N, C-alpha and C positions, 0 to 999 in steps of 0.2 A: 371493569378492571382492564388495562390491557396486558395483551400476551407479551408484548415487548419490555425488555429491560431498557432499551434505548430506542426512543422513537422520536422523529421529526416530521413534521407537515409542513409543507412548503417554507421551510427555512430559508430565510433570505438575508444576505447581508450587503447592504451598499456603503462605500466610501465616499461621498460625494454621488458626483455622476457615475462612479464606476459601481459595476455589479460583481462582486466578489463571488458569492453564492446566490444562485437564482432558481427559487422555489424547489428546492430538494426535498422529497419525502422517502423516508425509509424506516424499517425497524428491525432491530437487532436480538434476537433471542437468547435466553441464558445459555451459558456455554457456548454460544457460536464465537467462532473466530471468522469476524469479518473485515473484508481487505476493501480499502478505499484506493483505487487504482487511477493514478493520472500524474500527468508531467508536473515541472514545478509551475507555480501560478495558477493551477488548475481551481484552487479552493478548498484544499483537502484540510490544510493545517486551520485555515479560517473555521472551517464546519466544526471540528474537535475544540476550537477555542469557545466558539458560541455554547456548546454542549457542555462545556467547563464550567461556563459561567463568566468567561474571561472577557469575552466581547458581548456588547448588546446585540440582541436580535433586532434587524430592522423589520422584517414582517415573517409570520410564521410562528410555530409553536414547537417546543421541543420537551422531553421528560427524560431524565435518567433515573431508574430505580423509583419512578413515580415523582420525583423531585422536579420543579420547574428550575431550571439553572438561572433563569432571570431573578427569582426572587427566594430561592431557598439554596444559594449556591454552598452558603457555609455549612449547611446541615448535609447536603448531597457530598460535599469533597471528603467526609469522613469515610465514605464507602466506597471512594473511586480512586483509582490511581492512575497518574501521567507521568509518562516519559515523553519530553519533548526531543524534537531533532537537533536542539542546541546541547551541548555538553553542560549540565547543570551540576556535577558533582565539584567539590572542592580539592584542587588538585595537591594543596598544601595540607590535608587531612591523609591519613591512612585509609586502607579502605574498611576497616573496623570503626574507625572514627566517623566516617559518612554516615554508614548505617545508624550509628548512635544517634548522630545529629538528626537524621530524617525520623528515627524513632521517637526521638523526642518532642520534635516539633507536630508529632500526629498524635503527640499525649500518651504512648505507651508508659505503663509503669515500668521500673527499673528491673524486677524481675521477668515481666514479659518482653521487655526489650533485650534483656540477657538471653533468653532462649530463642528468639527471633532472630538475633545475630549471629548465632551459631547456626540456625536453619538456612539463614541466607547464606553464608560464607560456604555451607556444604552444599547447597543448590546450585550456587555459581562456579563452583570448583575453585574457590579461592581459599582453600585448605592451604596453608605454608605462605600464602601470600597476603594474608589479612593485615599484616602491620607495615606494607610496603606502602610509601607514599602512592597515592592515586597517579599523580604525574608519572611514577615511573612503571605503570601497568600499560600493556600493548592495548590497540584498540577494541580487540575481542574482551578482553578480562575488564575494561572499563564499560562496556555496553551492559556485560553481565551485572557488573555491580551497579549500576543506573538502574537496571530492573528489578535489583532487589531493593535498592533504595525506596522504587515506585509501588513496590508492594509490600513494604515492612508492616504496614498496619492491615495487612490481608484484604484488601479491596474485593468488592464484589464485582465491580466493572473496572477495565483497565484500558486506557487511551494509549496507544503506542504510535508517534508521529515519527515515521521513516527511522526507524530504532536501529536500521543495522547500515545506513550509509557508511561509505566508508571501509566497512569491517570485509575482512576475509572471509571468502566462501565457506570453509571449516565453521569459522566462529560464528558465522550466519546460520548455518544448518543446527548447529549447537542451540543457538538463541530460541530459533524455532521448537525445538524439542522442548525448551522450557515453556513456552507460549502454550504448546498442545498439553503438557503436564496440567497445566492451571486451568485449561478449559474442561478437562477431564473432572476437576473438582467442581465445577460449577462456575467460574469465573468468567465474565463476557468480556470478550476480546474485541475491540475496534482497532484496526492498525491501518496507517497510511503507508504507500509504497510507491516507487515506480519501478522495480524491479518485478518483471513478469515473472519469474521462477516462484518469486515470493506471493505473489498473486495467485498462482497455482497451489499453494498450500492452504489458501483460506477456503473456508466452507461455502461461503457466498463472496461473491466480489461485486462493488459497484462501479462503472467505469464515470468518471467525472472529468469534464473537458470543460473549459472556459466557464466554471461554475454553474454547469448543469449535469446532474445525474441522467446519462444517455442511456444505461444498460444497468440490470441488476439481475443476477442469478449464479448459480454454482459455476465453475470455471468450465464444466463439461457441457451444461445445458447453454452457456454462451457461446460456445465454439458450435453447438448444433444449431443456433436460432440467429445468431446475430450477423454470421458471416455474409457478406454480399459478393458473391463469385467465388471461384475456384482458385486455388493455390498450385502453381507449377513451381518445384523447385528445380533450379537448374545450375548444374556443376560444370564449369569452364576456365579457360587458364587466366583469363583477367575479370574476375568479378565486376571491380570497381568500373572498369570502362564498358563492361556489358551493362551495368543497370544504366548510366549515361546514354547508351546507345538505345536501348529499349525504351527508356523514357520519352526519348525523341519521336518515336513513332507514334505516339499518342492514344496507342491500342488497348494500354492496359489501365485499370484502376489504380493501381499502386505497383512501384517495383522497385524492389528494397535490397540491402545486403542483409544476410544473416549469416554472420562469421564468414567462411569462405564461400558460400553458396549464395545465389540469388533468388529471391522469392517475387513470381511475378503473378498477380491477380487478375482475373478477367472474368467475366460471365462464362465464356466456353472457351478455356485456355486450351483445349485440344485442337481447336481448329484454327489457334493461331500458332502452332508448332512451326509449320512451312515458314511463315513470316519470321519467327524466332532465328530460325536456320539460318535463314537469307539475311537479316541484320546482323549477326554474329558473324557469318562468313565474311560480309562486306568491311566489317570493322577488324577483320585478321584475327579474331578471337576464336579460339578452339573449344569446339563443344564436346562435352564429355558426355552427359546423361542429363536428360528432361524427365522428372516422374511428378506425377499427380499426387498431392500429398494430403492429409486431414490438416487444416488450419492450426498454426499454433495460436496461443491467447494473444501474442502480441499482432499477429494477422487480423486477429477478430477486434482487437482493441482499434486498431487504425482505419479497419473497416468502419468500425461503430462511429468514429470520430468523423470520419468523411462523409456519412450519411447525415450525421446531425448538423453538419455546416451546410449542408445541401436543402435541408429543411426549411421550409419558411417560416419566419417568426410568426406567432399567432397576434391576430388583428388586436387593437386597443392598446 
């Protein structure tokens, strides 16, 4: 019997000639918060929809709680929660009515639903707002309500597909507190995101790009093992112009804006400091500081994606 609550082996999905997910393999253990990090169109949602049995698997195999989602989706879904990136609550129902609707859909008894309704209202911080129309709730309250509806039946596995898109940072942090509270109770959570700070909160993170899983480990281990090159953080008077000028030299693996700072990546950035000073001076850009820093998860992700794109395709 597998040690994993969620397991995929060479999971593949093709739409005609387009491969959306390409031979992806991974496992998620009970109580783990597992992140799936990648840009829009990378294959994150397609992977989750195959694991839920909502899309047919082209090749490979998957199991969730030991169920095969291709053959046992109905039995599996009684133990699984899903919060999609699209808002799926009913705006013309109150918060309480939405919880009741989803509880009835999952077959909860009247007494169990009454208890669960009170628990979810408390968990989501909706006390005093439970009788408001969902349309009148802020984005953060709606997300918490959507989470409550996804777990009304106490699932053992929870799939969250970009659950905090468009939500303010404080609401996002509160949402993640709720995720970790569930994980402590043994719920396995798989969450897709394109937010780097959210990926840092996961116990393990898979980098997915163009349908392929290109790296998988804890955020700290990814920073230690997946970074190609060193990162120099540059503070200067005109960061946007500095990025253009430094990219034009062709001396760096990557040059990007990080807020008001510039990150330049190269195998030996120390040796390039004189060149950086010369380029910025020539462009009329005042240089303030240049510091070698530990890579951020975003630095590592970009480095991993670039390395994967340079890697030759397997023969055959």
